[in-house]
N, C-alpha and C positions, 0 to 999 in steps of 0.2 A: 504494500500500500504506500502510495506517495504521501507520506506523513505530512508534508509541507504544502500540499495542494498545488505544486508547481505545474503538473500536467493539466489540471483543471483550469488553472490560470492561462496557460498557453492555449488550450482549446478555446477558452472564452475570447482571448485576444484574436485568435485566428478567425473565429466566427464573426466577430465584429468587423475585422478587415474584409472578409469575404462579402459580408452584407453591404458594407460601404462601397465596395468596388463594383457593385451591380450597376448596370446601365451607364457605364463609363466609356463605352466604345471599344472594348477589348476585342470583340468578335469582328467588328468593322475594321479595326486596325489589322487584325490577322488576315482577313480576306484581302485587304489592300496590299499586304506585304508578300503574299505567296506568289510563286512563279510556277510555270509549267514544270511538272516532274516532282514537285514537293509532295510531302506526305504530312497530313495532319492526323494526330492520334486523339481519339475521343473516348469517353467513357460511356456514351449513350448513342445508340443508332439513330434516333430521331434528330439529334443535334448534328451528327455527322452528315446526314442527308440534307439538312437545312443549309449547312455551310457549303456542301458540295454544290448545291443549286446556286448559292450566292457567287461562288467562284466561277461556275460556268456562265452565269449572267455577265461576269466581268471578262469572259473569254479566256479563263485560265483553267487548265486541266490539272487538277491535283488529285491525289489519292487520299481518300478519307477512310480511315480504318477505326474499328472499335477494339480497344484492349482494356481489360479489367485493370483498374488502378491497383488492385490488391495483388496483381500478378503482372507487373510491368515487363518481365522478361518475355511475355507473349509478343511484344513488338518485334523481337528477333525472328519469330516464326513467319513474319511477313516478307522476309528478304530485305534487300537494300534498295531504297528508292533511288531514282535518278538524281533527285535534288536533296533538299534538307528534310529532316524529320522535325516536326514541331508539335508540341503537346498543347492541346486546347486548354484554356484556363480552367474549365470545369474539371478536366482530368487532373491537372496539377493540384487543384484544391482538394479533390478526393484523395490524392496520393498523400498530401500533407496530413489530412485528418486520419487516414489509415496508419501512417507512420507514427503519429502521436499516440494513437491508441495502442499500437504495437509496443512502443516504449513503456507505456503504463503496464501492459501485461508482462513485459520482461522484468520490470522492477518488482511487481507482485510475485512473480515466480522466484526471483532471486531471494527475496525476503523469506518466502516460505521454505525454500530449499536450504537456506543458511541458518534458519532459526532452530534452536534446540528443541528436544522432545518436550511436548506439553506447552510450548510457547504459543501465545495467541497468534493465529494466522489470519485473523479478520480485523477489519478496522475498528479502532476504539472510538468512543464517543468524541474525544478531542480531535482525532483525525477526521472524522466525519464533519465536525464543525468547521475545520480548516478548509476542507474541500468545498463545503457548501458556500463559504465566503466567495469563492472564485467561480463557482459553477453558475453561469448565467442562464443555462438552459433548464434549470429546475433541478 
């Protein structure tokens, strides 16, 4: 257990940043920056199709692929594109959230594995209160 609530604070800060970055033109900027032969990696098929259409409307032929952010190595199964590989902002956001949660789980595992027999393996009231201070999602 992250006794200090650092993970919850980081997840809260990331959530605030992601929310504030909405509707700032990231997708438009992406569509305007790609060139023929580039590949854009998405977490969602619907968004991949939408951006593919926007690129085609611009006259640019890009490859839009879907790769699970929890399994980023899946991008290597797609071969090498002619141009650049670019990860869509939603994919990057999901990757950060996944990695933060993964770190939390790693810390929990380390604490359980390195604690002596009979030691508490669950959060204490004080730990829960510390996490609650930083947890903006309830």
